FIRO-926183 format. One record per residue (C-alpha): chain; x, y, z. Coordinates in steps of 0.1 Angstrom, whole numbers, plus 5000, padded with zeros to 4 digits. Example, Ala and Ser with C-alpha at 12.3 -4.5 7.8 and 13.67 -1.06 7.14 Angstrom:
// residues 2
{pt 'A'; {5123; 4955; 5078}}
{pt 'A'; {5137; 4989; 5071}}
// end
This chain:
// residues 493
{pt 'A'; {8419; 6050; 5770}}
{pt 'A'; {8414; 6086; 5780}}
{pt 'A'; {8448; 6089; 5783}}
{pt 'A'; {8453; 6084; 5747}}
{pt 'A'; {8428; 6112; 5735}}
{pt 'A'; {8445; 6141; 5760}}
{pt 'A'; {8476; 6130; 5745}}
{pt 'A'; {8490; 6116; 5774}}
{pt 'A'; {8518; 6086; 5782}}
{pt 'A'; {8508; 6072; 5814}}
{pt 'A'; {8535; 6042; 5826}}
{pt 'A'; {8519; 6015; 5846}}
{pt 'A'; {8528; 6033; 5879}}
{pt 'A'; {8508; 6063; 5869}}
{pt 'A'; {8478; 6050; 5858}}
{pt 'A'; {8474; 6031; 5896}}
{pt 'A'; {8484; 6067; 5912}}
{pt 'A'; {8459; 6084; 5889}}
{pt 'A'; {8433; 6059; 5891}}
{pt 'A'; {8432; 6058; 5932}}
{pt 'A'; {8425; 6098; 5926}}
{pt 'A'; {8399; 6097; 5904}}
{pt 'A'; {8382; 6072; 5923}}
{pt 'A'; {8380; 6093; 5946}}
{pt 'A'; {8369; 6124; 5933}}
{pt 'A'; {8339; 6105; 5921}}
{pt 'A'; {8323; 6102; 5957}}
{pt 'A'; {8314; 6138; 5946}}
{pt 'A'; {8294; 6131; 5916}}
{pt 'A'; {8276; 6108; 5935}}
{pt 'A'; {8267; 6136; 5964}}
{pt 'A'; {8255; 6158; 5935}}
{pt 'A'; {8238; 6133; 5919}}
{pt 'A'; {8216; 6122; 5951}}
{pt 'A'; {8211; 6158; 5958}}
{pt 'A'; {8176; 6170; 5947}}
{pt 'A'; {8180; 6199; 5910}}
{pt 'A'; {8171; 6236; 5918}}
{pt 'A'; {8145; 6245; 5890}}
{pt 'A'; {8118; 6271; 5891}}
{pt 'A'; {8089; 6255; 5907}}
{pt 'A'; {8060; 6254; 5878}}
{pt 'A'; {8029; 6269; 5892}}
{pt 'A'; {8000; 6271; 5864}}
{pt 'A'; {7985; 6233; 5854}}
{pt 'A'; {7990; 6221; 5823}}
{pt 'A'; {7982; 6189; 5798}}
{pt 'A'; {8008; 6175; 5775}}
{pt 'A'; {7986; 6185; 5748}}
{pt 'A'; {7986; 6169; 5715}}
{pt 'A'; {7997; 6173; 5678}}
{pt 'A'; {7973; 6184; 5656}}
{pt 'A'; {7963; 6175; 5623}}
{pt 'A'; {7951; 6183; 5593}}
{pt 'A'; {7928; 6217; 5592}}
{pt 'A'; {7932; 6225; 5627}}
{pt 'A'; {7974; 6230; 5616}}
{pt 'A'; {7966; 6242; 5580}}
{pt 'A'; {8000; 6254; 5577}}
{pt 'A'; {8021; 6231; 5599}}
{pt 'A'; {8029; 6252; 5617}}
{pt 'A'; {8017; 6241; 5652}}
{pt 'A'; {8038; 6217; 5671}}
{pt 'A'; {8019; 6206; 5703}}
{pt 'A'; {7987; 6222; 5712}}
{pt 'A'; {7984; 6226; 5751}}
{pt 'A'; {7964; 6252; 5766}}
{pt 'A'; {7975; 6272; 5795}}
{pt 'A'; {7957; 6298; 5814}}
{pt 'A'; {7975; 6322; 5834}}
{pt 'A'; {7959; 6346; 5856}}
{pt 'A'; {7923; 6362; 5852}}
{pt 'A'; {7936; 6400; 5850}}
{pt 'A'; {7968; 6414; 5842}}
{pt 'A'; {7983; 6430; 5810}}
{pt 'A'; {7984; 6403; 5790}}
{pt 'A'; {7945; 6395; 5800}}
{pt 'A'; {7925; 6378; 5767}}
{pt 'A'; {7955; 6375; 5751}}
{pt 'A'; {7967; 6341; 5730}}
{pt 'A'; {8005; 6332; 5725}}
{pt 'A'; {8027; 6302; 5710}}
{pt 'A'; {8059; 6295; 5720}}
{pt 'A'; {8087; 6285; 5701}}
{pt 'A'; {8097; 6252; 5705}}
{pt 'A'; {8133; 6260; 5720}}
{pt 'A'; {8114; 6274; 5751}}
{pt 'A'; {8108; 6254; 5775}}
{pt 'A'; {8071; 6247; 5791}}
{pt 'A'; {8068; 6221; 5817}}
{pt 'A'; {8053; 6187; 5809}}
{pt 'A'; {8050; 6199; 5771}}
{pt 'A'; {8071; 6183; 5745}}
{pt 'A'; {8103; 6203; 5729}}
{pt 'A'; {8124; 6190; 5698}}
{pt 'A'; {8135; 6220; 5686}}
{pt 'A'; {8122; 6209; 5650}}
{pt 'A'; {8154; 6181; 5652}}
{pt 'A'; {8146; 6145; 5653}}
{pt 'A'; {8170; 6139; 5678}}
{pt 'A'; {8149; 6153; 5706}}
{pt 'A'; {8119; 6143; 5697}}
{pt 'A'; {8100; 6127; 5729}}
{pt 'A'; {8116; 6150; 5753}}
{pt 'A'; {8097; 6166; 5779}}
{pt 'A'; {8111; 6198; 5801}}
{pt 'A'; {8099; 6200; 5840}}
{pt 'A'; {8105; 6230; 5845}}
{pt 'A'; {8091; 6269; 5828}}
{pt 'A'; {8113; 6291; 5810}}
{pt 'A'; {8115; 6323; 5832}}
{pt 'A'; {8092; 6345; 5805}}
{pt 'A'; {8067; 6320; 5805}}
{pt 'A'; {8057; 6327; 5841}}
{pt 'A'; {8058; 6365; 5834}}
{pt 'A'; {8036; 6360; 5805}}
{pt 'A'; {8009; 6337; 5828}}
{pt 'A'; {8017; 6362; 5857}}
{pt 'A'; {8001; 6393; 5833}}
{pt 'A'; {7976; 6373; 5824}}
{pt 'A'; {7979; 6357; 5790}}
{pt 'A'; {7968; 6320; 5780}}
{pt 'A'; {7997; 6297; 5764}}
{pt 'A'; {7988; 6275; 5731}}
{pt 'A'; {8011; 6256; 5726}}
{pt 'A'; {8045; 6252; 5711}}
{pt 'A'; {8053; 6264; 5670}}
{pt 'A'; {8071; 6244; 5649}}
{pt 'A'; {8105; 6254; 5645}}
{pt 'A'; {8132; 6245; 5621}}
{pt 'A'; {8157; 6219; 5627}}
{pt 'A'; {8182; 6231; 5657}}
{pt 'A'; {8169; 6267; 5645}}
{pt 'A'; {8194; 6271; 5621}}
{pt 'A'; {8177; 6282; 5589}}
{pt 'A'; {8162; 6314; 5575}}
{pt 'A'; {8136; 6296; 5559}}
{pt 'A'; {8109; 6272; 5567}}
{pt 'A'; {8119; 6240; 5549}}
{pt 'A'; {8141; 6221; 5575}}
{pt 'A'; {8121; 6210; 5603}}
{pt 'A'; {8117; 6175; 5612}}
{pt 'A'; {8080; 6180; 5613}}
{pt 'A'; {8081; 6190; 5577}}
{pt 'A'; {8078; 6228; 5565}}
{pt 'A'; {8054; 6251; 5573}}
{pt 'A'; {8037; 6273; 5548}}
{pt 'A'; {8033; 6311; 5544}}
{pt 'A'; {7996; 6318; 5553}}
{pt 'A'; {7997; 6349; 5530}}
{pt 'A'; {8016; 6327; 5500}}
{pt 'A'; {8008; 6286; 5506}}
{pt 'A'; {8037; 6267; 5491}}
{pt 'A'; {8063; 6295; 5501}}
{pt 'A'; {8085; 6302; 5529}}
{pt 'A'; {8070; 6316; 5561}}
{pt 'A'; {8108; 6322; 5573}}
{pt 'A'; {8126; 6311; 5599}}
{pt 'A'; {8140; 6298; 5621}}
{pt 'A'; {8109; 6310; 5644}}
{pt 'A'; {8088; 6296; 5615}}
{pt 'A'; {8058; 6283; 5630}}
{pt 'A'; {8058; 6315; 5651}}
{pt 'A'; {8055; 6336; 5623}}
{pt 'A'; {8027; 6314; 5603}}
{pt 'A'; {8005; 6318; 5637}}
{pt 'A'; {8002; 6356; 5641}}
{pt 'A'; {8001; 6359; 5608}}
{pt 'A'; {7973; 6338; 5604}}
{pt 'A'; {7954; 6349; 5634}}
{pt 'A'; {7952; 6316; 5656}}
{pt 'A'; {7974; 6334; 5684}}
{pt 'A'; {7978; 6373; 5690}}
{pt 'A'; {8013; 6369; 5700}}
{pt 'A'; {8041; 6348; 5699}}
{pt 'A'; {8074; 6347; 5714}}
{pt 'A'; {8104; 6341; 5687}}
{pt 'A'; {8142; 6335; 5693}}
{pt 'A'; {8163; 6351; 5675}}
{pt 'A'; {8207; 6347; 5668}}
{pt 'A'; {8213; 6361; 5634}}
{pt 'A'; {8176; 6372; 5627}}
{pt 'A'; {8157; 6337; 5633}}
{pt 'A'; {8127; 6364; 5649}}
{pt 'A'; {8130; 6395; 5626}}
{pt 'A'; {8129; 6373; 5591}}
{pt 'A'; {8097; 6354; 5597}}
{pt 'A'; {8082; 6386; 5611}}
{pt 'A'; {8095; 6402; 5572}}
{pt 'A'; {8085; 6372; 5557}}
{pt 'A'; {8047; 6371; 5573}}
{pt 'A'; {8040; 6409; 5576}}
{pt 'A'; {8046; 6411; 5613}}
{pt 'A'; {8061; 6432; 5642}}
{pt 'A'; {8093; 6414; 5653}}
{pt 'A'; {8115; 6426; 5678}}
{pt 'A'; {8145; 6420; 5688}}
{pt 'A'; {8158; 6434; 5720}}
{pt 'A'; {8185; 6449; 5734}}
{pt 'A'; {8211; 6417; 5746}}
{pt 'A'; {8200; 6411; 5783}}
{pt 'A'; {8169; 6430; 5780}}
{pt 'A'; {8146; 6398; 5784}}
{pt 'A'; {8158; 6370; 5805}}
{pt 'A'; {8166; 6337; 5781}}
{pt 'A'; {8164; 6314; 5813}}
{pt 'A'; {8149; 6283; 5805}}
{pt 'A'; {8155; 6285; 5767}}
{pt 'A'; {8181; 6265; 5746}}
{pt 'A'; {8208; 6284; 5740}}
{pt 'A'; {8227; 6289; 5703}}
{pt 'A'; {8252; 6306; 5715}}
{pt 'A'; {8255; 6325; 5750}}
{pt 'A'; {8266; 6364; 5735}}
{pt 'A'; {8240; 6366; 5708}}
{pt 'A'; {8211; 6349; 5723}}
{pt 'A'; {8178; 6370; 5723}}
{pt 'A'; {8139; 6361; 5727}}
{pt 'A'; {8115; 6384; 5720}}
{pt 'A'; {8080; 6395; 5706}}
{pt 'A'; {8062; 6389; 5671}}
{pt 'A'; {8027; 6403; 5671}}
{pt 'A'; {8004; 6418; 5639}}
{pt 'A'; {8003; 6452; 5658}}
{pt 'A'; {8028; 6479; 5673}}
{pt 'A'; {8006; 6479; 5705}}
{pt 'A'; {8006; 6445; 5713}}
{pt 'A'; {8048; 6441; 5705}}
{pt 'A'; {8049; 6470; 5733}}
{pt 'A'; {8024; 6453; 5756}}
{pt 'A'; {8046; 6417; 5753}}
{pt 'A'; {8078; 6433; 5758}}
{pt 'A'; {8067; 6453; 5786}}
{pt 'A'; {8060; 6419; 5805}}
{pt 'A'; {8090; 6402; 5792}}
{pt 'A'; {8118; 6425; 5803}}
{pt 'A'; {8136; 6426; 5836}}
{pt 'A'; {8159; 6410; 5854}}
{pt 'A'; {8152; 6376; 5867}}
{pt 'A'; {8185; 6371; 5886}}
{pt 'A'; {8193; 6339; 5865}}
{pt 'A'; {8204; 6349; 5835}}
{pt 'A'; {8240; 6360; 5837}}
{pt 'A'; {8233; 6379; 5801}}
{pt 'A'; {8213; 6402; 5822}}
{pt 'A'; {8234; 6433; 5834}}
{pt 'A'; {8210; 6463; 5846}}
{pt 'A'; {8188; 6459; 5818}}
{pt 'A'; {8168; 6495; 5815}}
{pt 'A'; {8126; 6485; 5811}}
{pt 'A'; {8112; 6514; 5801}}
{pt 'A'; {8066; 6519; 5798}}
{pt 'A'; {8071; 6510; 5761}}
{pt 'A'; {8035; 6513; 5753}}
{pt 'A'; {8033; 6549; 5766}}
{pt 'A'; {8059; 6557; 5733}}
{pt 'A'; {8031; 6553; 5707}}
{pt 'A'; {8021; 6582; 5709}}
{pt 'A'; {8021; 6591; 5670}}
{pt 'A'; {8040; 6625; 5669}}
{pt 'A'; {8072; 6619; 5652}}
{pt 'A'; {8087; 6657; 5655}}
{pt 'A'; {8121; 6656; 5656}}
{pt 'A'; {8132; 6622; 5652}}
{pt 'A'; {8159; 6615; 5626}}
{pt 'A'; {8163; 6582; 5607}}
{pt 'A'; {8191; 6571; 5590}}
{pt 'A'; {8190; 6551; 5555}}
{pt 'A'; {8218; 6529; 5560}}
{pt 'A'; {8233; 6526; 5523}}
{pt 'A'; {8254; 6495; 5531}}
{pt 'A'; {8220; 6478; 5538}}
{pt 'A'; {8210; 6475; 5503}}
{pt 'A'; {8224; 6464; 5468}}
{pt 'A'; {8240; 6430; 5480}}
{pt 'A'; {8247; 6407; 5451}}
{pt 'A'; {8216; 6383; 5462}}
{pt 'A'; {8191; 6415; 5472}}
{pt 'A'; {8157; 6414; 5455}}
{pt 'A'; {8156; 6449; 5438}}
{pt 'A'; {8121; 6447; 5447}}
{pt 'A'; {8127; 6447; 5484}}
{pt 'A'; {8154; 6472; 5484}}
{pt 'A'; {8127; 6496; 5464}}
{pt 'A'; {8097; 6488; 5492}}
{pt 'A'; {8120; 6499; 5522}}
{pt 'A'; {8136; 6530; 5502}}
{pt 'A'; {8098; 6535; 5499}}
{pt 'A'; {8089; 6530; 5535}}
{pt 'A'; {8115; 6558; 5543}}
{pt 'A'; {8098; 6582; 5521}}
{pt 'A'; {8068; 6573; 5538}}
{pt 'A'; {8085; 6583; 5570}}
{pt 'A'; {8093; 6614; 5557}}
{pt 'A'; {8063; 6624; 5545}}
{pt 'A'; {8051; 6619; 5585}}
{pt 'A'; {8077; 6644; 5591}}
{pt 'A'; {8103; 6623; 5602}}
{pt 'A'; {8138; 6637; 5591}}
{pt 'A'; {8152; 6608; 5572}}
{pt 'A'; {8186; 6607; 5550}}
{pt 'A'; {8211; 6584; 5542}}
{pt 'A'; {8241; 6575; 5567}}
{pt 'A'; {8272; 6552; 5557}}
{pt 'A'; {8289; 6524; 5579}}
{pt 'A'; {8311; 6509; 5557}}
{pt 'A'; {8319; 6483; 5580}}
{pt 'A'; {8279; 6466; 5578}}
{pt 'A'; {8290; 6449; 5548}}
{pt 'A'; {8312; 6424; 5567}}
{pt 'A'; {8294; 6426; 5596}}
{pt 'A'; {8274; 6390; 5582}}
{pt 'A'; {8306; 6378; 5576}}
{pt 'A'; {8321; 6384; 5611}}
{pt 'A'; {8289; 6368; 5627}}
{pt 'A'; {8295; 6336; 5606}}
{pt 'A'; {8331; 6333; 5618}}
{pt 'A'; {8322; 6342; 5652}}
{pt 'A'; {8288; 6320; 5654}}
{pt 'A'; {8304; 6291; 5631}}
{pt 'A'; {8327; 6277; 5662}}
{pt 'A'; {8303; 6291; 5689}}
{pt 'A'; {8268; 6272; 5680}}
{pt 'A'; {8292; 6238; 5676}}
{pt 'A'; {8306; 6242; 5708}}
{pt 'A'; {8272; 6253; 5722}}
{pt 'A'; {8246; 6233; 5708}}
{pt 'A'; {8264; 6197; 5700}}
{pt 'A'; {8294; 6197; 5721}}
{pt 'A'; {8276; 6207; 5753}}
{pt 'A'; {8243; 6202; 5751}}
{pt 'A'; {8225; 6232; 5745}}
{pt 'A'; {8231; 6250; 5771}}
{pt 'A'; {8268; 6258; 5773}}
{pt 'A'; {8291; 6258; 5804}}
{pt 'A'; {8317; 6289; 5822}}
{pt 'A'; {8280; 6309; 5832}}
{pt 'A'; {8262; 6309; 5860}}
{pt 'A'; {8231; 6307; 5850}}
{pt 'A'; {8200; 6280; 5848}}
{pt 'A'; {8213; 6247; 5827}}
{pt 'A'; {8179; 6224; 5819}}
{pt 'A'; {8200; 6187; 5829}}
{pt 'A'; {8172; 6169; 5815}}
{pt 'A'; {8182; 6190; 5780}}
{pt 'A'; {8215; 6181; 5782}}
{pt 'A'; {8212; 6144; 5791}}
{pt 'A'; {8182; 6145; 5760}}
{pt 'A'; {8209; 6154; 5737}}
{pt 'A'; {8240; 6137; 5743}}
{pt 'A'; {8248; 6108; 5724}}
{pt 'A'; {8233; 6124; 5698}}
{pt 'A'; {8269; 6113; 5676}}
{pt 'A'; {8256; 6079; 5684}}
{pt 'A'; {8228; 6072; 5656}}
{pt 'A'; {8206; 6106; 5661}}
{pt 'A'; {8227; 6126; 5640}}
{pt 'A'; {8228; 6106; 5604}}
{pt 'A'; {8191; 6119; 5607}}
{pt 'A'; {8203; 6159; 5608}}
{pt 'A'; {8195; 6175; 5576}}
{pt 'A'; {8220; 6187; 5549}}
{pt 'A'; {8224; 6225; 5563}}
{pt 'A'; {8228; 6213; 5601}}
{pt 'A'; {8257; 6189; 5588}}
{pt 'A'; {8273; 6217; 5566}}
{pt 'A'; {8271; 6235; 5600}}
{pt 'A'; {8286; 6206; 5624}}
{pt 'A'; {8315; 6195; 5596}}
{pt 'A'; {8327; 6235; 5598}}
{pt 'A'; {8325; 6238; 5632}}
{pt 'A'; {8345; 6205; 5637}}
{pt 'A'; {8370; 6215; 5611}}
{pt 'A'; {8380; 6252; 5625}}
{pt 'A'; {8380; 6240; 5663}}
{pt 'A'; {8404; 6216; 5653}}
{pt 'A'; {8423; 6237; 5632}}
{pt 'A'; {8424; 6272; 5644}}
{pt 'A'; {8416; 6261; 5683}}
{pt 'A'; {8396; 6285; 5688}}
{pt 'A'; {8415; 6320; 5672}}
{pt 'A'; {8392; 6334; 5652}}
{pt 'A'; {8365; 6329; 5673}}
{pt 'A'; {8383; 6350; 5696}}
{pt 'A'; {8389; 6373; 5669}}
{pt 'A'; {8359; 6378; 5656}}
{pt 'A'; {8342; 6387; 5690}}
{pt 'A'; {8367; 6413; 5694}}
{pt 'A'; {8361; 6428; 5661}}
{pt 'A'; {8327; 6426; 5667}}
{pt 'A'; {8335; 6454; 5701}}
{pt 'A'; {8342; 6476; 5667}}
{pt 'A'; {8315; 6472; 5642}}
{pt 'A'; {8296; 6480; 5676}}
{pt 'A'; {8312; 6512; 5679}}
{pt 'A'; {8305; 6520; 5640}}
{pt 'A'; {8268; 6520; 5646}}
{pt 'A'; {8274; 6540; 5675}}
{pt 'A'; {8289; 6569; 5655}}
{pt 'A'; {8258; 6567; 5634}}
{pt 'A'; {8234; 6566; 5662}}
{pt 'A'; {8248; 6595; 5678}}
{pt 'A'; {8236; 6613; 5648}}
{pt 'A'; {8202; 6601; 5642}}
{pt 'A'; {8176; 6582; 5664}}
{pt 'A'; {8168; 6553; 5642}}
{pt 'A'; {8186; 6531; 5612}}
{pt 'A'; {8167; 6520; 5584}}
{pt 'A'; {8172; 6489; 5560}}
{pt 'A'; {8158; 6458; 5546}}
{pt 'A'; {8151; 6428; 5570}}
{pt 'A'; {8154; 6404; 5547}}
{pt 'A'; {8171; 6410; 5516}}
{pt 'A'; {8154; 6386; 5494}}
{pt 'A'; {8116; 6374; 5488}}
{pt 'A'; {8107; 6346; 5513}}
{pt 'A'; {8112; 6317; 5487}}
{pt 'A'; {8093; 6288; 5474}}
{pt 'A'; {8092; 6256; 5498}}
{pt 'A'; {8112; 6232; 5474}}
{pt 'A'; {8105; 6195; 5472}}
{pt 'A'; {8115; 6168; 5498}}
{pt 'A'; {8142; 6152; 5476}}
{pt 'A'; {8159; 6190; 5465}}
{pt 'A'; {8197; 6182; 5464}}
{pt 'A'; {8215; 6188; 5499}}
{pt 'A'; {8238; 6216; 5483}}
{pt 'A'; {8205; 6238; 5473}}
{pt 'A'; {8188; 6227; 5508}}
{pt 'A'; {8219; 6242; 5525}}
{pt 'A'; {8220; 6274; 5501}}
{pt 'A'; {8183; 6276; 5507}}
{pt 'A'; {8186; 6277; 5544}}
{pt 'A'; {8211; 6302; 5548}}
{pt 'A'; {8198; 6326; 5519}}
{pt 'A'; {8194; 6365; 5522}}
{pt 'A'; {8209; 6366; 5559}}
{pt 'A'; {8232; 6398; 5561}}
{pt 'A'; {8212; 6424; 5578}}
{pt 'A'; {8202; 6413; 5606}}
{pt 'A'; {8234; 6391; 5620}}
{pt 'A'; {8255; 6421; 5629}}
{pt 'A'; {8230; 6435; 5653}}
{pt 'A'; {8227; 6401; 5671}}
{pt 'A'; {8267; 6408; 5678}}
{pt 'A'; {8266; 6444; 5683}}
{pt 'A'; {8230; 6440; 5708}}
{pt 'A'; {8213; 6471; 5696}}
{pt 'A'; {8176; 6464; 5698}}
{pt 'A'; {8165; 6458; 5661}}
{pt 'A'; {8126; 6456; 5648}}
{pt 'A'; {8112; 6443; 5616}}
{pt 'A'; {8079; 6463; 5604}}
{pt 'A'; {8064; 6453; 5577}}
{pt 'A'; {8058; 6477; 5548}}
{pt 'A'; {8045; 6464; 5514}}
{pt 'A'; {8040; 6428; 5492}}
{pt 'A'; {8058; 6419; 5460}}
{pt 'A'; {8038; 6389; 5447}}
{pt 'A'; {8017; 6382; 5477}}
{pt 'A'; {8043; 6385; 5501}}
{pt 'A'; {8052; 6410; 5526}}
{pt 'A'; {8085; 6429; 5528}}
{pt 'A'; {8102; 6439; 5562}}
{pt 'A'; {8118; 6472; 5566}}
{pt 'A'; {8137; 6470; 5600}}
{pt 'A'; {8148; 6499; 5623}}
{pt 'A'; {8177; 6498; 5645}}
{pt 'A'; {8182; 6522; 5681}}
{pt 'A'; {8207; 6527; 5703}}
{pt 'A'; {8213; 6500; 5731}}
{pt 'A'; {8179; 6503; 5754}}
{pt 'A'; {8161; 6527; 5731}}
{pt 'A'; {8135; 6504; 5719}}
{pt 'A'; {8108; 6530; 5727}}
{pt 'A'; {8120; 6556; 5699}}
{pt 'A'; {8120; 6520; 5677}}
{pt 'A'; {8080; 6517; 5689}}
{pt 'A'; {8072; 6555; 5685}}
{pt 'A'; {8083; 6552; 5647}}
{pt 'A'; {8071; 6522; 5639}}
{pt 'A'; {8037; 6531; 5654}}
{pt 'A'; {8032; 6560; 5635}}
{pt 'A'; {8042; 6545; 5605}}
{pt 'A'; {8013; 6514; 5612}}
{pt 'A'; {7988; 6542; 5619}}
{pt 'A'; {7997; 6563; 5586}}
{pt 'A'; {7984; 6533; 5561}}
{pt 'A'; {7975; 6498; 5557}}
{pt 'A'; {8013; 6481; 5549}}
{pt 'A'; {7996; 6454; 5527}}
{pt 'A'; {7989; 6485; 5499}}
{pt 'A'; {8018; 6502; 5501}}
// end
């Protein structure tokens, strides 16, 4: 009985009395059910598309191809775009890399979809994504692993793995990744791209599957800094729906690409290097990038933020419980906020415990079990404490950024891994999925903008350096990244 689940001990008289109140209350649900929902209008025609195979999907980076053409003119005219498969594109399937959502088709477009089409962009489809977007490697999707175009058979990074591979392979000009712990920046690093996790709330998250309301970000992945800045100009700004947005400060980012880095100061974040599992070759390439900035005339000096070393741990405590409640207990859109709820997604995810949960890959089951345990054992105490502590972490970065314009550190502390065999042991499967994720998550918690830029290769695999700025100072990141890009081909660095 419901009363037993809540720990109530109802008498027969209580039960009879309460049942009457509940019957009356359910009339409200009938009325709401009969009303039309209130979703953004879909204005551009498209077809459901198809799942490409063979040579048309060499890296297994596509989920669905479906051409959606925007206006004839605009900032993105002539540009082609792929969407991470967590972004609603009406009439086109979405599964978030998980068998539990296979066959689901949203009926609305995300705000950023409409903005790109209004700006003249052409969307070519949905990119393969890691299972529930919960892996830094590209081996966990229900659709199979995504290959790195620079070195097939190796990881393209995750969780926006398909986006990274498609842009790197030149199959699209741009992609939109989503980032709660590095899921945009890590594949940008692994695939040799520019990937911007902008300031929290600069880009509306309306119509995108949420992982955790406080760390959700969506942003551009491109082969050039100019395309990245251009796309962010189109994406940025309040949509009047997403409550993550609080008067975001939007700038003309393309105008920052002057090549002039005079008086710019970059602090090399010493705590971002030399983790127990850091690859020394990765650290060396990023320090070489710092030296290259210095040759360009940038003032480069070491900076220390001791709290950075525990930032990923704070994120893990916060996200472990937050993801559990938001993705699985509240079916991908959470509660207690005033934004857009795509109820069809909620319906599609509901009931995963009645069978589809058995199909979840090992790392997802671990997240679920851990989230369930800490929720039952601690009742949200450590989630709350971690969020409180994150404000002190933000202040620590702000203090460092009061002395320099940008922080520099490795994006991903390890080289992209070789894609594992399908029969790998579950504990190894999970360990690979979570390896190397230490430098990116803290900036999701503190909401600072951070861009991964390519700075060389090791054994044929790209390496990314991360630039971090003050809140809403993406323009300074682009200014520095563009000068670095123009100084020479990153592949030979």
